[in-house]
C-alpha positions as CSV (number, residue, x, y, z in Angstrom):
1,X,10.9,-11.7,-6.1
2,X,8.8,-8.5,-6.3
3,X,9.7,-6.1,-9.3
4,X,10.7,-2.4,-8.8
5,X,7.9,0.0,-10.0
6,X,9.1,3.3,-11.3
7,X,6.8,6.4,-11.6
8,X,7.6,10.0,-12.4
9,X,8.6,10.9,-9.0
10,X,8.8,7.7,-7.1
11,X,10.4,4.4,-7.0
12,X,8.4,1.5,-5.4
13,X,11.0,-0.7,-4.0
14,X,10.5,-4.2,-2.7
15,X,10.4,-4.2,1.0
16,X,13.3,-5.3,2.9
17,X,13.8,-6.0,6.8
18,X,16.4,-3.3,6.6
19,X,13.8,-0.8,5.8
20,X,12.4,-1.0,9.4
21,X,14.4,1.9,11.0
22,X,13.6,4.4,8.4
23,X,10.0,3.3,8.1
24,X,9.5,3.6,11.9
25,X,10.2,7.2,11.5
26,X,8.0,7.7,8.4
27,X,5.1,5.9,10.1
28,X,5.7,7.5,13.5
29,X,2.7,9.9,13.5
30,X,-0.4,8.5,15.5
31,X,-2.6,10.4,13.0
32,X,-1.9,7.6,10.5
33,X,-3.9,5.3,12.7
34,X,-7.2,7.3,12.9
35,X,-8.9,5.1,10.3
36,X,-6.9,1.8,10.5
37,X,-6.6,1.6,14.3
38,X,-3.5,0.8,16.4
39,X,-0.6,2.8,17.2
40,X,2.7,3.6,15.5
41,X,5.0,0.6,15.5
42,X,8.5,0.6,17.1
43,X,11.6,-0.3,15.0
44,X,11.9,-3.6,16.5
45,X,8.1,-4.4,15.9
46,X,8.4,-3.2,12.3
47,X,11.6,-5.4,11.9
48,X,9.7,-8.4,13.2
49,X,6.7,-7.7,10.9
50,X,8.9,-7.1,7.9
51,X,10.7,-10.4,8.4
52,X,7.2,-12.2,8.3
53,X,6.2,-10.2,5.3
54,X,9.5,-10.9,3.3
55,X,9.0,-14.7,4.0
56,X,5.8,-14.5,2.3
57,X,2.4,-15.8,3.0
58,X,2.2,-19.1,4.9
59,X,-0.9,-19.8,2.6
60,X,0.5,-21.0,-0.8
61,X,-2.7,-19.7,-2.3
62,X,-2.0,-16.1,-1.2
63,X,0.9,-14.0,-2.5
64,X,2.1,-11.0,-0.6
65,X,3.7,-8.0,-2.6
66,X,5.2,-5.1,-0.5
67,X,7.0,-2.1,-1.7
68,X,8.3,0.9,0.2
69,X,8.0,4.2,-1.6
70,X,11.2,6.1,-2.5
71,X,10.9,9.8,-3.3
72,X,13.4,10.3,-5.9
73,X,13.8,14.1,-5.2
74,X,14.2,13.8,-1.5
75,X,16.2,10.5,-1.6
76,X,14.3,9.0,1.2
77,X,11.4,6.6,2.0
78,X,8.0,8.3,2.4
79,X,5.6,5.3,2.6
80,X,4.6,2.0,1.4
81,X,2.2,0.1,-0.9
82,X,1.2,-3.5,-0.8
83,X,-0.9,-6.0,-2.7
84,X,-2.3,-9.2,-1.4
85,X,-3.1,-11.5,-4.4
86,X,-5.4,-14.4,-4.1
87,X,-6.3,-16.0,-7.3
88,X,-7.5,-13.4,-9.7
89,X,-8.0,-10.7,-7.0
90,X,-5.5,-8.3,-5.5
91,X,-6.4,-6.2,-2.5
92,X,-4.1,-3.1,-2.3
93,X,-3.3,-0.6,0.3
94,X,-1.1,2.4,0.8
95,X,0.2,4.6,3.4
96,X,2.3,7.8,3.0
97,X,3.8,9.4,6.1
98,X,2.2,12.6,7.4
99,X,5.1,15.0,6.2
100,X,4.7,13.9,2.6
101,X,0.9,13.9,2.5
102,X,-0.9,16.3,0.1
103,X,1.7,16.1,-2.6
104,X,0.1,13.4,-4.7
105,X,2.6,10.6,-3.7
106,X,-0.2,8.2,-2.5
107,X,-2.1,8.7,-5.9
108,X,1.1,8.3,-7.8
109,X,2.2,5.1,-5.9
110,X,-1.3,3.5,-5.9
111,X,-1.5,4.2,-9.8
112,X,1.9,2.7,-10.2
113,X,0.9,-0.4,-8.3
114,X,-2.3,-0.8,-10.2
115,X,-0.4,-0.5,-13.6
116,X,2.1,-3.2,-12.4
117,X,-0.9,-5.5,-11.5
118,X,-2.4,-5.2,-15.0
119,X,0.7,-7.1,-16.1
120,X,0.0,-9.8,-13.4
121,X,-2.7,-12.7,-13.5
122,X,-5.2,-10.2,-11.8
123,X,-8.6,-9.5,-12.9
124,X,-9.7,-7.5,-10.1
125,X,-8.2,-4.9,-7.8
126,X,-10.0,-4.0,-4.6
127,X,-9.3,-1.8,-1.6
128,X,-11.1,-1.3,1.6
129,X,-11.5,2.3,2.8
130,X,-13.1,3.9,5.9
131,X,-16.1,6.1,4.8
132,X,-14.6,9.2,6.5
133,X,-11.1,8.7,4.8
134,X,-11.8,11.0,2.0
135,X,-8.0,11.3,1.1
136,X,-7.9,7.5,0.5
137,X,-11.1,7.5,-1.3
138,X,-9.6,10.0,-3.7
139,X,-6.4,7.9,-4.0
140,X,-8.5,4.8,-5.0
141,X,-10.6,6.9,-7.5
142,X,-7.4,8.2,-9.0
143,X,-6.2,4.6,-9.6
144,X,-9.5,3.7,-11.2
145,X,-11.3,2.1,-8.5
146,X,-15.0,2.7,-7.8
147,X,-17.0,2.3,-4.6
148,X,-19.2,-0.7,-4.4
149,X,-22.2,-1.5,-2.0
150,X,-20.2,-4.1,-0.2
151,X,-18.7,-3.5,3.2
152,X,-16.0,-5.3,5.3
153,X,-15.3,-4.4,8.9
154,X,-16.9,-0.9,8.6
155,X,-15.0,0.0,5.4
156,X,-16.4,0.3,2.0
157,X,-15.0,-1.9,-0.8
158,X,-13.8,-0.2,-3.9
159,X,-13.1,-2.3,-7.0
160,X,-11.6,-2.1,-10.5
161,X,-12.0,-4.7,-13.1
162,X,-8.9,-5.0,-15.2
163,X,-10.1,-7.6,-17.6
């Protein structure tokens, strides 16, 4: 089971299928897909995706950890963070809904996630970021990741060695 992660303004709560309805609203802006592609998912699509995510990876070598971001002040969900752990490496990602961007929530949530990962059997944290996504680059940098010369599907790999 995934742990709760508390930061100053946020609680990262383990993803539940029941989060689909509220998260469909949080993630409804097509602008969130400029760099990652696709379109906003419907509530039913998110529910089906969350069912798969909550079950866990079908590959026993890979661990999925997913949290929704709960804003304490507003008492609502504002986004999500996730970590895919394979061996000593965790690949992380984050999304904050458009109405809550620019308030440092992604930086705070990503920092909380990286802090949690330091207590796990993880040596390296990575993220893949589109080169034009300056906001995500700032989030990665604030969490201690640095850009590398490696690329994957048009995105730059950022990395942090924990140990």
